[in-house]
C-alpha positions as CSV (number, residue, x, y, z in Angstrom):
1,M,0.3,-15.4,-8.2
2,F,-1.5,-13.9,-5.5
3,N,-1.8,-10.2,-5.5
4,L,-3.0,-7.9,-2.5
5,I,-3.0,-4.5,-1.8
6,L,-2.8,-3.9,2.1
7,F,-5.0,-0.6,3.0
8,G,-4.7,1.1,6.7
9,P,-4.7,4.7,7.8
10,P,-1.2,6.0,9.4
11,G,-0.7,4.0,12.7
12,S,-2.5,1.2,11.8
13,G,0.3,-1.4,11.5
14,K,0.8,-1.8,7.7
15,G,4.2,-1.8,8.2
16,T,4.6,-4.5,10.4
17,Q,1.8,-7.0,8.7
18,S,3.7,-6.0,5.5
19,E,7.0,-7.6,6.4
20,R,5.3,-10.3,8.2
21,L,2.8,-11.2,5.4
22,I,5.8,-10.9,3.0
23,S,7.7,-13.3,4.7
24,R,4.9,-16.1,5.3
25,Y,3.5,-16.0,1.2
26,G,7.1,-15.0,-0.4
27,L,5.5,-11.8,-1.8
28,K,7.3,-9.1,-3.4
29,H,6.7,-5.9,-1.7
30,L,5.7,-3.1,-4.0
31,S,6.1,0.0,-2.2
32,T,5.8,3.2,-4.5
33,G,7.8,5.4,-2.1
34,D,10.6,2.6,-2.3
35,I,10.5,1.9,-6.0
36,L,10.4,5.9,-6.9
37,R,13.7,6.1,-4.7
38,S,15.0,3.2,-6.3
39,E,14.2,4.3,-9.9
40,I,16.1,7.8,-9.0
41,A,18.9,6.3,-7.5
42,N,19.8,3.9,-10.5
43,Q,18.9,6.9,-13.0
44,T,16.4,5.3,-14.9
45,K,14.6,7.3,-17.4
46,L,11.6,6.9,-15.6
47,G,13.4,7.9,-12.1
48,M,14.8,11.0,-14.0
49,E,11.8,12.2,-15.0
50,A,10.3,11.8,-11.5
51,K,13.2,13.4,-10.0
52,T,12.7,16.6,-12.1
53,L,9.1,16.8,-11.3
54,M,9.9,16.4,-7.5
55,D,12.5,18.9,-7.6
56,R,10.1,21.7,-8.9
57,G,7.5,20.7,-6.3
58,E,5.1,18.7,-8.5
59,L,3.4,15.5,-7.9
60,V,4.6,12.6,-10.3
61,P,1.8,11.9,-12.6
62,D,0.1,8.4,-12.8
63,E,1.7,7.6,-16.1
64,V,5.2,7.8,-14.5
65,V,4.2,5.9,-11.5
66,I,2.3,3.1,-13.5
67,G,5.7,2.9,-15.3
68,M,7.5,2.3,-12.5
69,I,5.1,-0.2,-11.4
70,R,5.2,-2.1,-14.8
71,S,8.6,-2.2,-14.6
72,A,8.9,-3.8,-11.1
73,L,6.1,-6.4,-12.3
74,D,8.6,-7.2,-15.5
75,N,12.0,-7.3,-13.2
76,N,10.3,-9.7,-11.3
77,P,8.8,-12.5,-13.3
78,E,9.5,-15.2,-10.6
79,A,7.5,-13.6,-7.8
80,K,5.0,-15.6,-5.9
81,G,3.1,-12.5,-5.9
82,F,3.0,-9.0,-5.1
83,L,1.8,-6.8,-2.1
84,F,0.8,-3.3,-3.0
85,D,1.8,-0.6,-0.2
86,G,0.9,3.0,-1.1
87,F,-0.3,2.5,-4.4
88,P,-3.1,2.7,-5.8
89,R,-4.2,6.0,-4.4
90,T,-6.9,7.0,-6.7
91,K,-9.6,5.3,-8.7
92,A,-7.6,6.0,-12.1
93,Q,-4.4,4.6,-10.7
94,S,-6.7,1.2,-9.5
95,V,-7.9,1.1,-13.2
96,A,-4.3,1.6,-14.6
97,L,-3.3,-1.3,-11.9
98,D,-5.9,-3.8,-13.2
99,T,-5.5,-3.3,-16.7
100,L,-1.8,-3.6,-15.8
101,L,-2.2,-7.0,-14.3
102,S,-4.6,-8.3,-16.9
103,E,-2.3,-8.0,-19.5
104,K,0.0,-10.1,-17.5
105,G,-3.0,-12.7,-17.1
106,E,-3.4,-11.3,-13.4
107,G,-5.6,-9.2,-11.0
108,I,-5.9,-8.3,-7.4
109,N,-7.1,-11.3,-5.6
110,V,-7.9,-8.9,-2.5
111,V,-7.6,-5.7,-0.7
112,L,-7.6,-6.1,3.1
113,A,-8.0,-3.0,4.9
114,L,-7.2,-2.8,8.2
115,E,-9.7,-0.9,10.8
116,V,-8.6,0.7,13.7
117,T,-10.5,3.5,15.7
118,E,-9.3,7.0,15.2
119,E,-8.4,7.2,19.0
120,E,-6.6,4.0,18.7
121,L,-4.7,5.5,15.6
122,I,-3.9,8.9,17.6
123,K,-2.6,7.0,20.7
124,R,-0.4,4.8,18.5
125,L,1.0,7.5,16.3
126,L,1.5,9.6,19.3
127,N,3.5,7.0,21.2
128,R,5.6,6.3,17.9
129,G,6.5,9.7,17.7
130,L,8.4,9.5,20.8
131,T,11.2,7.5,19.5
132,S,10.3,7.8,15.8
133,G,11.5,11.0,15.2
134,R,9.3,12.1,12.8
135,T,7.5,15.5,13.4
136,D,4.1,14.5,11.8
137,D,3.8,11.9,14.9
138,V,4.1,14.4,17.8
139,N,1.1,16.6,16.9
140,E,-2.5,15.3,17.4
141,S,-4.1,17.9,15.0
142,V,-1.5,16.8,12.3
143,I,-2.3,13.3,12.8
144,R,-6.0,13.8,12.7
145,A,-5.4,15.6,9.6
146,R,-3.3,12.8,8.0
147,I,-6.0,10.5,8.9
148,A,-8.6,12.7,7.1
149,E,-6.8,12.7,4.1
150,Y,-6.1,9.2,4.0
151,H,-10.1,8.2,4.3
152,K,-10.8,10.8,1.8
153,K,-8.1,9.6,-0.8
154,T,-8.5,5.8,-0.4
155,S,-12.3,5.5,-0.3
156,S,-12.3,6.0,-4.2
157,V,-9.9,2.8,-4.3
158,A,-11.7,0.8,-1.7
159,D,-15.3,1.9,-3.8
160,H,-13.5,0.7,-7.0
161,Y,-12.5,-2.6,-5.6
162,R,-16.0,-3.3,-3.8
163,E,-17.4,-3.2,-7.6
164,F,-15.7,-6.7,-7.8
165,D,-16.4,-7.6,-3.8
166,K,-12.6,-7.9,-3.5
167,V,-12.4,-5.7,-0.3
168,V,-11.9,-7.1,3.0
169,G,-12.2,-5.4,6.3
170,V,-9.7,-6.6,9.0
171,K,-9.8,-5.6,12.8
172,G,-6.6,-4.0,13.1
173,E,-6.8,-3.8,17.2
174,G,-5.2,-6.4,19.1
175,T,-1.9,-8.0,19.5
176,V,0.4,-8.0,16.2
177,D,-0.1,-12.0,16.2
178,E,-4.0,-11.8,16.4
179,I,-4.0,-9.0,13.4
180,F,-1.6,-11.3,11.3
181,D,-3.8,-14.4,12.3
182,A,-7.1,-12.5,10.8
183,L,-5.1,-11.1,7.7
184,C,-3.6,-14.5,7.0
185,E,-7.0,-16.2,7.4
186,E,-8.6,-14.1,4.6
187,I,-5.7,-14.6,2.5
188,E,-5.7,-18.3,2.8
189,K,-9.7,-18.0,1.9
190,R,-8.9,-16.7,-1.7
191,K,-5.4,-18.3,-2.4
192,V,-5.2,-20.6,-5.0
193,A,-2.6,-23.7,-4.6
């Protein structure tokens, strides 16, 4: 099984590259946002607990999110591996994910961090905002705040996985194919046949 975390600030191309990596390697995409929506739609116990909190404007606690991740892992025993997207977001979540995977005799193989200059991110997001309909993609100051928040939140996750020499920076500028090839090269270095 091959498990990877794909990191990157807003506008770095995570969505585009995730789709391609999932297709190439047969990985199961675990997006916490998607899982949350699915659990709520299916009215699972965890989903209803999360919905109650969200309806009150509260954050979903780590133990609920971890429970959903556990459920997704358990429900996909045939998976060749997982691509984690939007999770973990804190050191505590990183440790919990490591513990959960360890219980299954697995771990995170690599954390791929897409590196894109702030000016390029702003250009991409403003361009995306022209057609996406996303209000957070049309205001440069909002975009800068999102990028700063990303760096503030994810630095502890990257630091955690650096302790285990699992973080690899990948240049996130160039053509979609060039970036994809660079990501695949890093995966191939670590992939067990």
